[in-house]
C-alpha positions as a printed NumPy array, in Angstrom:
array([[  9.37 ,  22.311,  20.272],
       [ 11.378,  19.615,  18.486],
       [ 11.39 ,  17.386,  21.557],
       [  7.633,  17.782,  21.976],
       [  7.117,  16.359,  18.473],
       [  9.55 ,  13.498,  19.04 ],
       [  8.145,  12.739,  22.509],
       [  4.631,  12.472,  21.101],
       [  5.727,  10.217,  18.233],
       [  7.7  ,   7.991,  20.582],
       [  4.812,   7.737,  23.041],
       [  2.621,   6.421,  20.215],
       [  5.212,   3.918,  18.978],
       [  6.678,   5.808,  16.031],
       [ 10.403,   6.503,  15.744],
       [ 10.771,   7.523,  12.113],
       [ 11.155,  10.992,  10.586],
       [ 11.104,  11.62 ,   6.837],
       [ 11.875,  14.858,   5.072],
       [ 14.271,  17.284,   3.454],
       [ 15.796,  19.336,   6.307],
       [ 14.315,  22.826,   6.135],
       [ 15.414,  25.779,   8.276],
       [ 12.165,  25.449,  10.23 ],
       [ 13.016,  21.857,  11.171],
       [ 16.807,  21.79 ,  11.534],
       [ 16.584,  21.363,  15.301],
       [ 13.988,  18.622,  14.827],
       [ 16.362,  16.636,  12.62 ],
       [ 19.302,  17.205,  14.948],
       [ 17.364,  16.049,  18.008],
       [ 15.873,  13.095,  16.111],
       [ 19.342,  11.886,  15.175],
       [ 20.583,  12.324,  18.75 ],
       [ 17.63 ,  10.289,  20.016],
       [ 18.194,   7.428,  17.586],
       [ 15.208,   8.012,  15.301],
       [ 15.257,   6.6  ,  11.792],
       [ 15.866,   9.489,   9.395],
       [ 15.017,   9.246,   5.699],
       [ 15.819,  12.199,   3.48 ],
       [ 14.176,  11.902,   0.033],
       [ 14.626,  14.05 ,  -3.063],
       [ 10.979,  15.037,  -3.373],
       [  8.363,  15.668,  -0.702],
       [  5.729,  13.473,  -2.391],
       [  8.187,  10.575,  -2.47 ],
       [  8.935,  11.189,   1.206],
       [  5.221,  11.019,   1.966],
       [  4.954,   7.702,   0.111],
       [  7.933,   6.361,   2.098],
       [  6.197,   7.321,   5.326],
       [  2.928,   5.756,   4.141],
       [  4.629,   2.429,   3.448],
       [  6.307,   2.428,   6.849],
       [  3.033,   3.294,   8.582],
       [  1.068,   0.621,   6.708],
       [  3.555,  -2.105,   7.645],
       [  3.901,  -1.154,  11.306],
       [  0.533,   0.394,  12.101],
       [  2.477,   3.234,  13.785],
       [  2.522,   6.892,  12.831],
       [  5.469,   8.265,  10.85 ],
       [  6.263,  11.971,  10.603],
       [  7.114,  13.909,   7.43 ],
       [  8.657,  17.394,   7.695],
       [  7.839,  19.817,   4.866],
       [  9.23 ,  23.222,   4.004],
       [  6.672,  26.038,   3.861],
       [  4.904,  26.738,   0.585],
       [  6.296,  24.451,  -2.125],
       [  7.181,  21.656,   0.284],
       [  3.609,  21.399,   1.531],
       [  2.258,  21.744,  -2.02 ],
       [  4.575,  18.992,  -3.283],
       [  3.322,  16.631,  -0.572],
       [ -0.375,  16.986,  -1.41 ],
       [ -0.415,  13.84 ,  -3.606],
       [  1.106,  11.837,  -0.754],
       [ -1.48 ,  13.19 ,   1.682],
       [ -4.306,  12.225,  -0.667],
       [ -2.798,   8.77 ,  -1.128],
       [ -2.354,   8.257,   2.634],
       [ -5.994,   9.247,   3.127],
       [ -7.207,   6.747,   0.519],
       [ -4.878,   3.966,   1.719],
       [ -5.701,   4.713,   5.397],
       [ -2.152,   5.347,   6.604],
       [ -1.541,   7.328,   9.852],
       [  1.124,   9.702,   8.534],
       [  1.787,  12.954,  10.425],
       [  2.679,  15.742,   7.998],
       [  4.456,  18.719,   9.584],
       [  4.395,  21.851,   7.46 ],
       [  6.731,  24.707,   8.183],
       [  4.658,  27.883,   8.19 ],
       [  5.045,  31.634,   8.327],
       [  4.039,  33.162,  11.627],
       [  0.838,  35.113,  12.22 ],
       [  0.535,  37.876,   9.632],
       [  0.424,  41.091,  11.581],
       [ -0.442,  43.079,   8.452],
       [ -2.727,  40.678,   6.565],
       [ -3.751,  43.288,   4.023],
       [ -0.237,  43.367,   2.527],
       [  0.346,  41.185,  -0.543],
       [  3.394,  39.583,  -2.15 ],
       [  4.501,  37.439,   0.792],
       [  7.56 ,  35.262,   0.114],
       [  7.22 ,  31.442,   0.331],
       [  3.729,  31.829,   1.703],
       [  0.402,  30.218,   0.946],
       [ -2.755,  29.29 ,   2.816],
       [ -1.529,  25.815,   3.69 ],
       [ -4.518,  24.953,   5.864],
       [ -6.766,  25.553,   2.859],
       [ -4.42 ,  23.512,   0.626],
       [ -4.616,  20.386,   2.797],
       [ -8.279,  20.666,   3.83 ],
       [ -9.57 ,  17.971,   1.471],
       [ -6.701,  15.482,   1.649],
       [ -6.149,  14.868,   5.366],
       [ -8.22 ,  13.44 ,   8.182],
       [ -7.251,  16.182,  10.632],
       [ -5.522,  19.552,  10.397],
       [ -4.477,  22.06 ,  13.054],
       [ -2.079,  24.952,  13.46 ],
       [  0.556,  25.457,  16.15 ],
       [  1.03 ,  29.204,  16.55 ],
       [  3.037,  29.096,  19.784],
       [  4.871,  26.527,  21.835],
       [  2.679,  26.788,  24.922],
       [  0.069,  24.179,  23.937],
       [  2.143,  22.378,  21.316],
       [  2.305,  18.983,  23.004],
       [ -1.453,  18.603,  23.297],
       [ -1.985,  19.741,  19.719],
       [  0.58 ,  17.213,  18.473],
       [ -0.709,  14.284,  20.513],
       [ -4.29 ,  15.072,  19.529],
       [ -3.283,  15.003,  15.847],
       [ -1.547,  11.651,  16.296],
       [ -4.489,  10.159,  18.173],
       [ -6.926,  11.229,  15.446],
       [ -4.58 ,   9.787,  12.787],
       [ -4.383,   6.434,  14.598],
       [ -7.963,   6.094,  15.878],
       [-11.032,   4.919,  14.018],
       [-10.198,   4.539,  10.366],
       [ -6.506,   5.559,  10.258],
       [ -5.496,   8.466,   8.068],
       [ -3.064,  11.361,   7.7  ],
       [ -2.951,  14.39 ,   9.96 ],
       [ -1.404,  17.754,   9.181],
       [  0.087,  20.363,  11.497],
       [  0.932,  23.876,  10.37 ],
       [  4.037,  24.657,  12.452],
       [  4.694,  28.401,  12.669],
       [  8.363,  29.423,  12.847],
       [  8.034,  31.143,  16.251],
       [  6.481,  27.988,  17.699],
       [  9.298,  25.798,  16.382],
       [ 11.843,  28.009,  18.164],
       [  9.991,  27.937,  21.486],
       [  9.917,  25.447,  24.339],
       [  6.792,  23.327,  24.736],
       [  5.743,  23.262,  28.378],
       [  2.528,  21.265,  28.622],
       [  2.477,  17.516,  29.27 ],
       [  1.935,  14.782,  26.709],
       [ -1.537,  13.314,  26.764],
       [ -1.589,   9.636,  27.854],
       [ -1.626,   6.96 ,  25.172],
       [ -5.207,   5.795,  24.49 ],
       [ -5.878,   2.135,  25.205],
       [ -6.313,  -0.114,  22.15 ],
       [ -9.971,  -0.365,  21.139],
       [-11.327,  -3.851,  21.908],
       [-14.72 ,  -5.213,  20.826],
       [-17.549,  -5.511,  23.344],
       [-17.659,  -8.911,  25.053],
       [-21.238,  -9.603,  23.93 ],
       [-20.35 ,  -8.891,  20.271],
       [-17.267, -11.083,  20.582],
       [-19.323, -13.989,  21.912],
       [-21.862, -13.542,  19.123],
       [-19.084, -13.665,  16.535],
       [-17.634, -16.852,  17.994],
       [-21.095, -18.459,  17.998],
       [-21.711, -17.522,  14.348],
       [-18.305, -18.86 ,  13.302],
       [-18.888, -22.125,  15.147],
       [-22.29 , -22.612,  13.524],
       [-21.268, -21.699,   9.968],
       [-20.938, -24.557,   7.499],
       [-18.74 , -22.706,   5.007],
       [-17.09 , -19.643,   6.585],
       [-14.47 , -17.574,   4.784],
       [-12.255, -14.613,   5.547],
       [-12.261, -11.597,   3.244],
       [ -8.954,  -9.818,   3.812],
       [ -8.144,  -6.35 ,   2.518],
       [ -4.879,  -4.465,   2.183],
       [ -5.489,  -2.401,   5.32 ],
       [ -3.714,  -4.778,   7.718],
       [ -0.362,  -4.132,   9.356],
       [  2.189,  -6.958,   9.437],
       [  1.217,  -7.847,  13.018],
       [ -2.487,  -7.955,  12.122],
       [ -1.727, -10.251,   9.178],
       [  0.017, -12.661,  11.56 ],
       [ -3.024, -12.593,  13.865],
       [ -5.35 , -13.232,  10.916],
       [ -3.213, -16.198,   9.844],
       [ -3.508, -17.727,  13.318],
       [ -7.287, -17.349,  13.2  ],
       [ -7.464, -19.069,   9.81 ],
       [ -5.422, -22.002,  11.13 ],
       [ -7.926, -22.443,  13.942],
       [-10.958, -22.037,  11.689],
       [ -9.644, -24.161,   8.839],
       [-11.337, -21.94 ,   6.281],
       [-10.355, -20.327,   2.959],
       [ -9.253, -16.708,   2.594],
       [-10.233, -14.45 ,  -0.285],
       [ -7.8  , -11.585,  -0.828],
       [ -9.065,  -8.299,  -2.18 ],
       [ -6.877,  -6.756,  -4.918],
       [ -3.77 ,  -5.426,  -3.203],
       [ -4.058,  -7.588,  -0.082],
       [ -1.166,  -9.753,   1.132],
       [ -1.412, -13.489,   1.701],
       [ -1.505, -14.365,   5.395],
       [  1.654, -15.807,   7.001],
       [  1.526, -19.552,   7.471],
       [ -1.64 , -20.059,   5.431],
       [ -0.681, -18.775,   1.984],
       [ -1.986, -21.955,   0.358],
       [ -5.457, -21.11 ,   1.686],
       [ -5.457, -17.615,   0.137],
       [ -7.144, -16.958,  -3.21 ],
       [ -7.324, -13.681,  -5.204],
       [-10.738, -12.073,  -5.488],
       [-12.096, -11.633,  -9.027],
       [ -9.001, -12.878, -10.863],
       [ -9.455, -16.533,  -9.884],
       [-12.56 , -18.655, -10.562],
       [-11.633, -20.588,  -7.426],
       [-12.267, -17.474,  -5.324],
       [-15.633, -17.031,  -7.044],
       [-16.547, -20.628,  -6.156],
       [-15.5  , -20.09 ,  -2.523],
       [-17.703, -17.002,  -2.316],
       [-20.675, -18.769,  -3.913],
       [-20.461, -21.612,  -1.377],
       [-19.849, -19.418,   1.666],
       [-22.562, -18.876,   4.262],
       [-20.539, -16.521,   6.474],
       [-17.949, -13.865,   5.636],
       [-15.572, -12.412,   8.199],
       [-14.256,  -9.19 ,   6.628],
       [-11.176,  -7.405,   7.953],
       [ -8.919,  -4.702,   6.551],
       [-11.29 ,  -3.781,   3.737],
       [-13.719,  -0.925,   3.163],
       [-15.846,  -3.155,   0.894],
       [-15.405,  -0.612,  -1.86 ],
       [-15.653,  -0.627,  -5.648],
       [-12.788,  -3.09 ,  -6.212],
       [-14.772,  -5.764,  -4.327],
       [-18.089,  -4.547,  -5.738],
       [-19.266,  -3.374,  -2.303],
       [-19.578,  -6.998,  -1.183],
       [-22.932,  -7.374,  -2.909],
       [-22.556,  -7.104,  -6.69 ],
       [-20.923,  -9.177,  -9.436],
       [-19.173, -12.165,  -7.775],
       [-21.257, -11.818,  -4.604],
       [-24.689, -12.171,  -6.182],
       [-24.823, -15.962,  -5.913],
       [-26.04 , -16.855,  -2.419],
       [-26.112, -13.282,  -1.155],
       [-29.485, -13.529,   0.597],
       [-28.392, -16.476,   2.754],
       [-24.859, -15.207,   3.451],
       [-24.16 , -13.537,   6.792],
       [-21.459, -10.965,   7.439],
       [-19.177, -10.186,  10.376],
       [-16.853,  -7.212,  10.02 ],
       [-13.89 ,  -6.141,  12.138],
       [-13.627,  -2.401,  11.785],
       [-13.283,   0.894,  13.586],
       [-15.589,   2.569,  11.056],
       [-18.961,   0.824,  11.202],
       [-20.766,   3.613,   9.393],
       [-18.392,   3.432,   6.421],
       [-18.908,  -0.298,   5.901],
       [-22.666,  -0.311,   6.333],
       [-22.994,   2.414,   3.735],
       [-21.911,  -0.21 ,   1.177],
       [-23.813,  -3.284,   2.367],
       [-25.717,  -4.515,   5.441],
       [-23.478,  -6.1  ,   8.092],
       [-24.994,  -8.622,  10.506],
       [-22.422,  -8.129,  13.262],
       [-19.739,  -5.474,  13.639],
       [-16.794,  -6.049,  15.962],
       [-15.69 ,  -2.503,  16.67 ],
       [-12.029,  -2.78 ,  17.523],
       [ -8.474,  -2.616,  16.275],
       [ -7.745,  -5.42 ,  13.852],
       [ -4.798,  -7.176,  15.509],
       [ -6.3  ,  -7.161,  19.002],
       [ -9.76 ,  -8.203,  17.801],
       [ -8.453, -11.033,  15.621],
       [ -6.44 , -12.432,  18.524],
       [ -9.428, -12.217,  20.858],
       [-11.649, -14.1  ,  18.394],
       [ -8.964, -16.744,  17.818],
       [ -8.498, -17.292,  21.562],
       [-12.255, -17.765,  22.077],
       [-12.684, -20.322,  19.299],
       [-12.218, -24.022,  19.837],
       [-10.13 , -25.951,  17.336],
       [-12.538, -26.461,  14.468],
       [-12.36 , -29.082,  11.76 ],
       [-12.392, -28.019,   8.147],
       [-15.944, -28.168,   6.84 ],
       [-15.148, -27.707,   3.157],
       [-12.74 , -29.415,   0.759],
       [ -9.809, -27.012,   0.929],
       [ -7.471, -29.403,  -0.873],
       [ -9.622, -29.378,  -4.002],
       [ -9.512, -25.579,  -4.114],
       [ -5.767, -25.564,  -3.526],
       [ -5.201, -28.009,  -6.37 ],
       [ -7.487, -26.062,  -8.69 ],
       [ -5.698, -22.785,  -7.965],
       [ -2.247, -24.361,  -8.398],
       [ -3.379, -25.818, -11.734],
       [ -4.737, -22.428, -12.842],
       [ -1.437, -20.672, -12.102],
       [  0.569, -23.451, -13.768],
       [ -1.577, -23.158, -16.892],
       [ -1.184, -19.347, -16.878],
       [  2.597, -19.723, -16.637],
       [  2.653, -22.302, -19.442],
       [  0.802, -19.961, -21.771],
       [  2.978, -17.018, -20.719],
       [  6.203, -18.901, -21.447],
       [  4.933, -20.018, -24.848],
       [  5.078, -16.43 , -26.131],
       [  8.044, -15.436, -28.312],
       [ 11.24 , -14.751, -26.396],
       [ 11.864, -11.366, -28.03 ],
       [ 10.449,  -8.863, -27.641],
       [  9.505, -10.149, -24.214],
       [  5.808, -10.566, -23.589],
       [  4.768,  -8.866, -20.304],
       [  2.979, -12.031, -19.188],
       [  6.23 , -13.957, -19.61 ],
       [  8.111, -11.354, -17.576],
       [  5.601, -11.633, -14.727],
       [  5.712, -15.431, -14.85 ],
       [  9.513, -15.574, -14.743],
       [  9.785, -12.946, -11.995],
       [  7.189, -14.561,  -9.721],
       [  8.888, -17.947, -10.144],
       [ 12.113, -16.638,  -8.561],
       [ 10.626, -14.155,  -6.081],
       [ 12.18 , -14.963,  -2.673],
       [  9.439, -16.074,  -0.262],
       [ 10.547, -13.562,   2.374],
       [ 10.744, -10.615,  -0.042],
       [  8.384,  -7.669,   0.091],
       [  6.556,  -7.478,  -3.245],
       [  5.891,  -3.897,  -4.374],
       [  3.676,  -3.133,  -7.369],
       [  3.553,  -0.004,  -9.473],
       [  2.142,   0.88 , -12.869],
       [ -1.022,   0.146, -14.8  ],
       [ -0.829,  -2.605, -17.402],
       [  1.916,  -4.501, -15.559],
       [ -0.154,  -4.658, -12.376],
       [ -3.08 ,  -6.182, -14.284],
       [ -0.772,  -8.921, -15.553],
       [  0.38 ,  -9.535, -11.973],
       [ -3.153,  -9.659, -10.588],
       [ -4.27 , -11.952, -13.4  ],
       [ -1.442, -14.388, -12.736],
       [ -1.979, -14.311,  -8.968],
       [ -0.119, -16.513,  -6.536],
       [ -0.145, -16.176,  -2.75 ],
       [  2.935, -14.309,  -1.524],
       [  3.332, -14.392,   2.25 ],
       [  6.181, -11.866,   2.326],
       [  3.682,  -9.04 ,   1.954],
       [  2.49 ,  -6.77 ,  -0.835],
       [  2.483,  -2.973,  -1.101],
       [  0.533,  -1.208,  -3.819],
       [ -1.512,   1.973,  -4.08 ],
       [ -4.685,  -0.042,  -4.546],
       [ -7.272,   2.453,  -3.376],
       [ -5.879,   5.682,  -4.855],
       [ -4.078,   4.075,  -7.839],
       [ -1.272,   6.621,  -7.593],
       [  1.574,   5.929, -10.028],
       [  5.148,   6.431,  -8.874],
       [  4.658,   5.125,  -5.34 ],
       [  6.562,   1.871,  -5.885],
       [ 10.178,   2.923,  -5.334],
       [  9.338,   5.184,  -2.356],
       [  7.189,   2.402,  -0.858],
       [ 10.088,  -0.045,  -1.081],
       [ 12.499,   2.438,   0.494],
       [ 10.217,   3.413,   3.368],
       [  9.264,  -0.187,   4.165],
       [ 12.813,  -1.563,   4.207],
       [ 14.199,   1.434,   6.089],
       [ 11.688,   1.131,   8.928],
       [ 12.155,  -2.65 ,   9.147],
       [ 15.902,  -2.117,   9.302],
       [ 15.448,   0.39 ,  12.128],
       [ 13.228,  -2.062,  14.019],
       [ 16.021,  -4.622,  13.978],
       [ 14.081,  -7.106,  11.85 ],
       [ 15.955,  -9.623,   9.739],
       [ 17.104,  -7.866,   6.553],
       [ 15.197,  -8.862,   3.448],
       [ 14.897,  -7.638,  -0.133],
       [ 12.063,  -5.772,  -1.77 ],
       [ 11.154,  -6.693,  -5.338],
       [  9.528,  -3.857,  -7.237],
       [  7.669,  -4.899, -10.385],
       [  6.96 ,  -1.639, -12.157],
       [  6.185,  -0.041, -15.466],
       [  8.606,   2.441, -16.961],
       [  6.174,   5.368, -16.874],
       [  5.518,   4.804, -13.162],
       [  9.206,   4.551, -12.259],
       [  9.961,   7.878, -13.904],
       [  7.775,   9.719, -11.375],
       [ 10.368,   9.405,  -8.596],
       [ 13.413,   7.79 , -10.189],
       [ 15.652,  10.225,  -8.309],
       [ 14.938,   8.173,  -5.181],
       [ 17.329,   5.538,  -6.535],
       [ 20.018,   7.683,  -4.936],
       [ 18.18 ,   7.404,  -1.607],
       [ 18.084,   3.604,  -1.923],
       [ 21.814,   3.536,  -2.715],
       [ 22.621,   5.889,   0.174],
       [ 20.679,   3.715,   2.63 ],
       [ 22.143,   0.49 ,   1.217],
       [ 18.74 ,  -1.123,   0.696],
       [ 18.349,  -4.379,  -1.214],
       [ 15.745,  -3.391,  -3.802],
       [ 15.387,  -5.333,  -7.044],
       [ 13.567,  -3.056,  -9.473],
       [ 12.221,  -4.958, -12.484],
       [ 11.109,  -2.424, -15.107],
       [  8.778,  -3.478, -17.914],
       [  9.945,  -0.931, -20.485],
       [  7.652,  -0.356, -23.457],
       [  8.2  ,   3.428, -23.762],
       [  4.506,   4.249, -23.584],
       [  1.622,   4.713, -21.216],
       [  0.573,   1.073, -21.56 ],
       [ -2.819,   1.098, -19.878],
       [ -3.8  ,   4.27 , -21.709],
       [ -2.727,   2.751, -25.026],
       [ -4.935,  -0.224, -24.225],
       [ -7.852,   2.101, -23.476],
       [ -7.437,   3.733, -26.894],
       [ -7.519,   0.309, -28.551],
       [-10.58 ,  -0.683, -26.582],
       [-12.47 ,   2.487, -27.349],
       [-11.456,   3.2  , -30.937],
       [ -9.997,   0.018, -32.416],
       [ -6.601,  -1.565, -32.96 ],
       [ -5.382,   0.893, -35.599],
       [ -6.695,   4.061, -33.969],
       [ -4.195,   6.844, -33.212],
       [ -3.052,   6.95 , -29.614],
       [ -2.077,  10.578, -28.99 ],
       [ -0.275,  11.335, -25.747],
       [  0.725,   7.744, -24.971],
       [  4.164,   7.391, -26.573],
       [  7.506,   8.673, -25.344],
       [ 11.209,   8.342, -26.193],
       [ 12.623,   4.89 , -26.869],
       [ 16.1  ,   6.18 , -26.039],
       [ 15.525,   5.916, -22.27 ],
       [ 17.684,   3.209, -20.647],
       [ 16.854,   2.513, -17.016],
       [ 19.925,   0.338, -16.473],
       [ 22.164,   3.277, -17.374],
       [ 20.155,   5.674, -15.23 ],
       [ 20.613,   3.27 , -12.312],
       [ 24.352,   3.107, -12.855],
       [ 24.463,   6.889, -12.831],
       [ 22.919,   6.862,  -9.352],
       [ 25.405,   4.237,  -8.118],
       [ 23.075,   1.242,  -8.35 ],
       [ 23.618,  -1.815, -10.499],
       [ 21.901,  -1.777, -13.879],
       [ 21.108,  -4.724, -16.14 ],
       [ 19.548,  -4.756, -19.607],
       [ 17.481,  -7.69 , -20.903],
       [ 15.832,  -7.947, -24.31 ],
       [ 15.527, -11.754, -24.67 ],
       [ 13.527, -13.958, -22.29 ],
       [ 16.325, -16.523, -22.11 ],
       [ 18.469, -13.917, -20.321],
       [ 15.943, -13.243, -17.559],
       [ 17.087, -16.08 , -15.209],
       [ 20.693, -14.863, -15.283],
       [ 19.593, -11.278, -14.64 ],
       [ 17.431, -12.328, -11.681],
       [ 20.286, -14.424, -10.274],
       [ 22.688, -11.482, -10.541],
       [ 20.132,  -9.234,  -8.831],
       [ 19.773, -11.686,  -5.951],
       [ 23.537, -11.789,  -5.484],
       [ 23.957,  -7.997,  -5.455],
       [ 24.393,  -6.177,  -2.151],
       [ 22.44 ,  -3.025,  -2.95 ],
       [ 19.784,  -1.746,  -5.331],
       [ 19.547,  -3.281,  -8.805],
       [ 17.51 ,  -2.065, -11.763],
       [ 16.692,  -4.546, -14.524],
       [ 15.526,  -2.865, -17.734],
       [ 13.359,  -5.455, -19.497],
       [ 12.422,  -4.59 , -23.079],
       [  8.826,  -5.801, -23.339],
       [  6.528,  -6.075, -26.35 ],
       [  4.703,  -2.742, -26.509],
       [  1.939,  -4.113, -28.716],
       [  1.264,  -7.074, -26.44 ],
       [  1.267,  -4.839, -23.359],
       [ -1.882,  -3.175, -24.65 ],
       [ -3.376,  -5.791, -26.967],
       [ -3.166,  -8.81 , -24.618],
       [ -3.998,  -7.023, -21.385],
       [ -5.8  ,  -9.452, -19.033],
       [ -8.395,  -8.594, -16.433],
       [ -9.793,  -5.614, -18.335],
       [-13.38 ,  -6.499, -17.465],
       [-12.5  ,  -6.607, -13.788],
       [-10.721,  -3.261, -13.949],
       [-13.674,  -1.681, -15.773],
       [-16.058,  -3.054, -13.129],
       [-14.198,  -1.112, -10.415],
       [-15.641,   2.094, -11.87 ],
       [-19.27 ,   1.783, -10.854],
       [-20.092,   4.977, -12.771],
       [-19.03 ,   3.29 , -16.023],
       [-16.025,   5.553, -16.636],
       [-13.871,   2.752, -18.076],
       [-14.946,   1.204, -21.402],
       [-15.792,  -2.481, -20.917],
       [-14.093,  -5.12 , -23.01 ]])
């Protein structure tokens, strides 16, 4: 049945297999290697799932993850939940015991009800008990994962089925979903008539869809507001402004009379498109949404026109129908205001003492030298808020667990993204991971995977030896001097030395004046580099920016406001 799985993946554009080879899947790995698939073998199943998610989000294609029965499937549950929240079409393959002929007997070895385990964290689940109808079951799972709102699928693969030969034919590849012509014409008319249109871009766009969105913006001559976690659009980064963390974005929204939303569920982090920053002018503002899940969007706010279609295809169709339009708003004024805001943020950040290093200064220095082509990967809590607060349009792309807020995804994301790009023959580029120390410790063993694959990952670790965001929450709730139980951990941990132990380069920085040299050395290195940056633990909690925005993402009031 190994070839049936690989045939189905290949027919739907995916040629990547992630997993720790298990006896149930040895033939699958052997055949995948013979057929030239990209193979990534992680050290933990959850990390493997995150690698697959990153690859799927960048390419828009499904990636398969093979899991050993019992603990392997259980270990991958966090990755399934994350893929569901981040809308990534990952195909999880769980090795499974065959049909229990004596179900009343107890004490089975390496056995659990895996279908019950995954029920709440995948979009689709099915079991393959024999090889006879395997191909149709596999292709159906992939089609569900890729259609509508993308999401993970799970297949319970019984041992007898894996050893058999699949005989049925692969179902044909479904045609890409295109919007109805009448809806397309309506959208073009609304965009032509709007006096102040804007794009609202979420993080749910593949690389190809981002390129298509950039082309549309060039034709429209309009500003782009990026939801938290979204990537700036190629070619128009100067027209992209971060939602909530920039007053310029708030001004753009207030002036807008038409919003074209794509790649976003209009969820809590953008206040459902109707609260907080959207209140000004909401009654007169019209909405067009490109989505494959109309019901999901309209549950959050009324949408005037829905273009039901796949993002890349729909964006290109809209762009081709539009005439070249002149800019109807003063984009240059917004660009200058945003550039001045970032420059002022950097000036304040660099005025902090050089040791211990203020986290704002670390973010400022790192973003100043970030290669424009690099993939920016975010991980952590407090450090991400500093990054969002600073802002800055980065056209190389951003990966972050924005919707599920899962810590520890950063290093696996970087590995999966670079590995699949390498396999696609794209120009090699680095990934820069800006992470907190607590987050990196989740899956630090994957440094060995990065070394083994020879990936250029620059891992900048803000090390304060505490759960920074949680320490800040204690301060906010109970005062500066309040005890912070459960937030502190050993100051003896040295990430540069851990990296060296895995065969990567490791650098240690405790004075801001040494950051430029460390970044230069990291750029010159051939493989993975870990830079341990000793940051000011007090400042990481005390001076945390954007707290009010973070608290507003919890519409049930779970986070204490500041």
